[in-house]
FIGUTOR-330599 format. One line per field, with one value per residue: x, y, z of N, C-alpha, C, CB in turn. Coordinates in pm, 1 decimal, always signed. Glycine has a CB too. Layout:
N
n.X <- (X	...) $
n.Y <- (Y	...) $
n.Z <- (Z	...) $
ca.X <- (X	...) $
ca.Y <- (Y	...) $
ca.Z <- (Z	...) $
c.X <- (X	...) $
c.Y <- (Y	...) $
c.Z <- (Z	...) $
cb.X <- (X	...) $
cb.Y <- (Y	...) $
cb.Z <- (Z	...) $
//
This chain:
85
n.X <- (-8324.6	-8431.8	-8222.3	-8025.1	-7962.6	-7791.9	-7588.2	-7720.0	-7642.5	-7458.9	-7660.2	-7729.8	-7871.9	-7925.0	-7948.3	-8105.1	-7918.7	-8005.1	-8301.3	-8351.4	-8267.2	-7919.8	-7701.4	-7824.6	-7989.4	-7790.1	-7654.8	-7963.9	-8067.0	-8359.2	-8577.2	-8682.3	-8790.0	-8667.8	-8421.2	-8303.2	-7962.4	-7848.7	-7567.3	-7487.1	-7701.4	-7717.7	-7815.2	-8001.4	-8123.6	-8335.4	-8288.1	-8466.3	-8432.1	-8287.8	-8031.7	-7954.1	-7827.5	-7872.1	-7768.2	-7533.3	-7400.0	-7364.6	-7152.3	-6938.2	-6926.7	-6965.5	-7212.3	-7434.8	-7721.1	-8022.5	-8304.2	-8609.3	-8745.5	-8947.1	-9309.0	-9464.8	-9363.1	-9192.3	-8969.4	-8678.3	-8330.4	-8053.6	-7804.5	-7605.8	-7638.3	-7900.0	-8209.1	-8467.1	-8450.6) $
n.Y <- (+15908.0	+16156.2	+16411.0	+16587.9	+16833.0	+16865.3	+17104.3	+17157.9	+17214.7	+17427.1	+17649.8	+17952.7	+18104.9	+18442.8	+18725.7	+19004.0	+19167.8	+19423.9	+19587.8	+19608.2	+19444.0	+19458.8	+19603.3	+19691.5	+19915.5	+20029.1	+20184.6	+20247.5	+20115.6	+19958.0	+19567.7	+19241.6	+19068.5	+18926.8	+18805.4	+18538.3	+18547.6	+18226.6	+18134.8	+18434.8	+18639.5	+18846.6	+19010.6	+19034.6	+19047.4	+18869.9	+18627.9	+18779.9	+18956.8	+19238.1	+19254.5	+19074.4	+19006.4	+18805.0	+18578.0	+18670.3	+18746.5	+18439.6	+18354.4	+18516.4	+18408.9	+18167.5	+18080.9	+17822.6	+17792.9	+17992.9	+18158.4	+18313.0	+18606.7	+18742.0	+18832.0	+18584.3	+18375.5	+18096.1	+17933.5	+17743.5	+17704.0	+17544.6	+17624.0	+17472.0	+17252.8	+17344.0	+17226.1	+17296.2	+17283.4) $
n.Z <- (-11831.7	-11663.9	-11659.8	-11406.3	-11147.5	-11013.1	-10814.0	-10611.6	-10389.2	-10383.9	-10282.7	-10165.0	-9883.0	-9986.2	-9935.0	-10171.2	-10411.8	-10532.6	-10600.7	-10858.4	-11198.8	-11146.3	-11301.2	-11499.3	-11389.0	-11326.7	-11555.1	-11655.7	-11805.9	-11931.7	-11812.4	-11844.8	-11740.5	-11372.5	-11256.9	-10944.2	-10881.2	-10687.2	-10498.1	-10498.6	-10447.3	-10654.5	-10795.2	-11149.4	-11519.2	-11730.5	-11980.9	-12176.2	-12138.8	-12332.7	-12236.8	-12064.8	-11817.3	-11651.3	-11725.5	-11797.5	-11597.7	-11469.0	-11644.4	-11618.1	-11358.1	-11266.5	-11083.5	-11049.2	-10994.8	-11021.3	-10937.2	-11037.1	-10995.7	-10980.5	-10847.4	-10655.8	-10838.8	-10838.5	-10938.7	-10981.8	-11108.6	-11309.6	-11428.2	-11518.1	-11600.5	-11724.7	-11599.9	-11450.7	-11123.7) $
ca.X <- (-8347.6	-8425.8	-8162.8	-8099.3	-7860.4	-7630.1	-7582.9	-7840.1	-7526.3	-7402.9	-7766.9	-7701.1	-7958.4	-7841.2	-7981.7	-8117.3	-7823.0	-8040.6	-8435.8	-8434.3	-8144.0	-7809.4	-7674.1	-7923.5	-8038.6	-7670.1	-7707.4	-8052.5	-8181.3	-8458.5	-8585.3	-8870.8	-8834.7	-8510.0	-8347.0	-8212.0	-7874.0	-7867.4	-7511.6	-7396.5	-7770.4	-7655.3	-8049.8	-7957.8	-8209.4	-8370.6	-8302.3	-8547.8	-8416.3	-8203.1	-7848.5	-7941.1	-7732.2	-7849.1	-7623.3	-7363.5	-7381.0	-7277.6	-7088.3	-6869.4	-6854.0	-7009.2	-7253.0	-7524.1	-7816.9	-8092.2	-8497.3	-8686.0	-8727.5	-9129.6	-9365.4	-9592.7	-9289.3	-9055.3	-8892.6	-8541.3	-8281.0	-7977.2	-7746.1	-7517.4	-7746.5	-7990.1	-8235.6	-8512.6	-8437.7) $
ca.Y <- (+15868.0	+16242.1	+16497.0	+16661.4	+16889.7	+16786.0	+17215.4	+17229.5	+17176.4	+17556.0	+17709.3	+17969.5	+18172.7	+18530.6	+18871.3	+18980.8	+19269.4	+19508.1	+19544.9	+19530.4	+19385.3	+19609.5	+19647.5	+19760.5	+20018.3	+20102.7	+20196.9	+20335.5	+20077.7	+19848.1	+19416.9	+19220.3	+18950.3	+18964.1	+18627.7	+18646.6	+18420.0	+18194.7	+18140.1	+18545.1	+18666.4	+18908.0	+19089.9	+19038.6	+19054.7	+18741.0	+18557.0	+18781.3	+19101.1	+19257.4	+19274.1	+18955.7	+18945.0	+18684.8	+18458.9	+18630.8	+18663.1	+18271.7	+18334.0	+18591.6	+18411.3	+18041.1	+18042.6	+17761.7	+17791.4	+18065.8	+18157.6	+18356.8	+18679.3	+18749.8	+18855.8	+18476.8	+18263.2	+18040.7	+17773.9	+17762.8	+17669.5	+17569.8	+17695.9	+17416.6	+17091.9	+17306.1	+17125.1	+17307.1	+17298.2) $
ca.Z <- (-11742.3	-11666.7	-11563.6	-11246.0	-11082.5	-10917.6	-10769.5	-10560.2	-10256.9	-10387.1	-10291.3	-10021.8	-9748.3	-10033.1	-10026.2	-10312.7	-10442.7	-10511.2	-10630.0	-11027.4	-11234.3	-11077.7	-11389.9	-11575.8	-11276.2	-11355.8	-11711.3	-11663.2	-11897.7	-11827.5	-11823.3	-11898.7	-11649.7	-11296.2	-11245.8	-10835.7	-10815.1	-10531.2	-10477.2	-10430.8	-10429.3	-10770.1	-10921.8	-11300.4	-11630.9	-11808.3	-12172.6	-12254.6	-12165.8	-12429.6	-12140.0	-12087.8	-11733.6	-11521.8	-11783.0	-11776.2	-11433.2	-11416.1	-11745.0	-11533.4	-11174.5	-11310.2	-10964.9	-11102.2	-10998.0	-11051.6	-10924.9	-11135.5	-10853.0	-11020.9	-10771.8	-10720.4	-10927.8	-10757.0	-10996.1	-10981.4	-11306.9	-11302.8	-11565.0	-11585.9	-11608.6	-11787.1	-11555.7	-11311.4	-10978.4) $
c.X <- (-8310.8	-8280.7	-8164.0	-8025.5	-7795.4	-7512.0	-7590.4	-7697.8	-7447.5	-7559.1	-7773.5	-7803.2	-7943.6	-8020.5	-8011.6	-8018.6	-7904.1	-8242.3	-8485.2	-8326.7	-8030.7	-7793.3	-7702.5	-7978.6	-7898.3	-7665.5	-7789.7	-8071.4	-8275.2	-8483.5	-8708.2	-8842.8	-8668.8	-8529.2	-8297.0	-8131.2	-7810.5	-7736.3	-7448.7	-7557.1	-7783.6	-7845.0	-8013.8	-8125.6	-8263.6	-8294.2	-8347.5	-8538.4	-8326.0	-8026.1	-7807.6	-7872.1	-7725.8	-7758.8	-7537.2	-7352.5	-7314.4	-7175.9	-6982.3	-6858.3	-6909.3	-7093.9	-7424.4	-7640.8	-7930.4	-8220.0	-8518.2	-8706.5	-8807.9	-9147.6	-9460.1	-9488.3	-9174.2	-8951.6	-8762.9	-8492.7	-8120.6	-7915.5	-7679.3	-7571.2	-7835.5	-8108.9	-8345.5	-8512.8	-8574.3) $
c.Y <- (+16076.0	+16299.9	+16502.3	+16751.1	+16877.1	+16964.5	+17248.6	+17262.7	+17364.6	+17692.9	+17766.4	+18055.5	+18339.2	+18651.3	+18953.4	+19157.5	+19366.4	+19505.6	+19519.9	+19502.4	+19538.9	+19636.1	+19747.9	+19905.4	+20125.8	+20253.9	+20275.1	+20282.4	+19964.3	+19719.7	+19401.6	+19182.9	+18958.0	+18832.6	+18646.9	+18476.2	+18423.7	+18150.1	+18296.6	+18617.3	+18818.9	+18890.2	+19147.4	+18997.1	+18937.9	+18755.7	+18675.5	+18953.1	+19117.1	+19235.3	+19148.8	+18882.6	+18867.5	+18596.6	+18442.9	+18704.5	+18536.3	+18286.9	+18352.8	+18486.1	+18228.0	+18018.9	+17959.0	+17743.4	+17962.3	+18075.5	+18307.9	+18502.5	+18785.0	+18704.2	+18709.9	+18396.2	+18184.7	+17930.0	+17784.7	+17677.3	+17678.2	+17557.9	+17543.5	+17265.8	+17144.0	+17220.1	+17219.6	+17221.6	+17237.0) $
c.Z <- (-11698.0	-11612.5	-11416.0	-11216.3	-10989.3	-10791.4	-10709.1	-10373.8	-10225.3	-10383.2	-10140.9	-9954.7	-9869.5	-9966.9	-10169.2	-10287.7	-10484.2	-10568.8	-10766.6	-11051.9	-11166.1	-11207.7	-11483.9	-11498.4	-11299.2	-11515.2	-11696.7	-11794.4	-11820.1	-11865.4	-11845.3	-11777.7	-11527.0	-11224.2	-11088.9	-10854.0	-10653.7	-10453.1	-10438.2	-10361.6	-10561.4	-10793.1	-11069.8	-11388.5	-11665.1	-11949.8	-12207.2	-12282.1	-12274.6	-12436.2	-12139.9	-11905.0	-11641.7	-11634.6	-11828.2	-11684.4	-11449.0	-11502.2	-11646.3	-11381.3	-11144.3	-11163.7	-11077.4	-11177.2	-11004.3	-11012.3	-10902.9	-10911.2	-10878.0	-10929.1	-10827.2	-10809.7	-10839.4	-10746.5	-11019.7	-11126.9	-11267.7	-11424.5	-11645.6	-11637.1	-11681.0	-11765.6	-11499.1	-11181.6	-10834.2) $
cb.X <- (-8261.8	-8529.0	-8199.3	-8110.3	-7873.0	-7444.3	-7606.2	-8053.2	-7350.8	-7292.1	-7879.0	-7564.4	-7836.9	-7763.5	-7906.6	-8319.8	-7717.8	-7923.7	-8515.3	-8523.1	-8143.7	-7630.5	-7670.8	-8045.6	-8057.9	-7561.7	-7764.9	-8023.1	-8117.6	-8603.6	-8541.8	-8966.2	-8861.2	-8484.1	-8167.9	-8300.0	-7736.7	-7975.0	-7496.1	-7274.1	-7765.7	-7497.2	-8176.4	-7803.8	-8151.4	-8544.9	-8432.7	-8677.4	-8367.1	-8237.5	-7837.3	-7834.8	-7686.6	-8030.5	-7613.6	-7242.7	-7535.6	-7362.8	-7108.5	-6955.0	-6979.2	-6874.7	-7266.3	-7532.8	-7813.1	-8081.1	-8585.0	-8859.3	-8575.3	-9217.0	-9402.9	-9747.5	-9210.9	-9082.7	-8944.7	-8473.6	-8341.9	-7949.8	-7593.8	-7395.0	-7830.2	-7941.0	-8133.6	-8616.1	-8420.7) $
cb.Y <- (+15707.7	+16263.9	+16594.8	+16573.0	+16959.7	+16697.9	+17264.3	+17079.2	+17013.5	+17553.4	+17618.2	+18028.9	+18170.7	+18498.7	+18921.5	+18951.7	+19237.0	+19594.4	+19632.7	+19619.3	+19341.2	+19590.6	+19588.7	+19652.2	+19932.9	+19952.2	+20082.2	+20481.1	+20015.5	+19892.2	+19332.7	+19104.3	+18759.3	+19131.1	+18581.0	+18739.3	+18404.3	+18073.2	+18063.6	+18668.8	+18653.8	+18816.4	+19332.7	+18893.3	+19103.9	+18723.5	+18404.9	+18706.6	+19178.8	+19376.9	+19330.1	+18951.0	+19000.0	+18580.9	+18390.5	+18657.9	+18618.7	+18093.0	+18411.4	+18746.9	+18583.8	+17922.4	+18211.1	+17740.0	+17699.6	+18063.5	+18052.6	+18190.9	+18727.6	+18677.1	+19008.2	+18565.2	+18339.7	+18028.2	+17710.2	+17703.8	+17841.8	+17533.9	+17844.9	+17418.8	+17013.9	+17276.7	+17036.2	+17325.3	+17466.2) $
cb.Z <- (-11696.1	-11626.9	-11591.1	-11100.7	-11067.1	-11154.3	-10782.9	-10549.2	-10343.7	-10553.0	-10344.3	-10001.0	-9516.4	-10246.2	-10010.1	-10407.4	-10540.0	-10567.5	-10580.0	-11172.6	-11440.3	-10971.4	-11412.8	-11599.8	-11084.7	-11389.9	-11790.0	-11633.7	-12046.7	-11806.2	-11710.2	-12039.2	-11776.6	-11175.0	-11384.6	-10622.6	-10913.9	-10514.0	-10535.3	-10571.1	-10288.4	-10884.8	-10818.5	-11331.9	-11736.6	-11830.4	-12234.4	-12202.5	-12047.9	-12450.3	-11946.7	-12241.8	-11695.0	-11438.6	-11837.5	-11889.1	-11349.6	-11446.7	-11875.1	-11520.3	-11009.7	-11357.6	-10818.3	-11059.7	-10900.1	-11140.3	-10760.6	-11252.9	-10803.5	-11142.9	-10760.0	-10834.4	-11067.7	-10661.5	-11141.4	-10828.8	-11475.6	-11218.7	-11519.3	-11501.5	-11457.8	-11853.1	-11481.8	-11325.0	-10981.0) $
//
């Protein structure tokens, strides 16, 4: 049986917290791709980026679902269930 996400009820209508990775912008660092937390709007860098701020945000907040913040991409990922939403 295929796994499904049981956390979609946590998705909110959020506003992006920044135009780039919040923490990288503060540090003056760069990123590869951006992810948006669909619970609070935090913008963090992906796991291909050296700082992995989107995943660090999940570990700090337990907000389960992110969406790509890249132009033309709309996929969503649940960290807890490890599936696309």
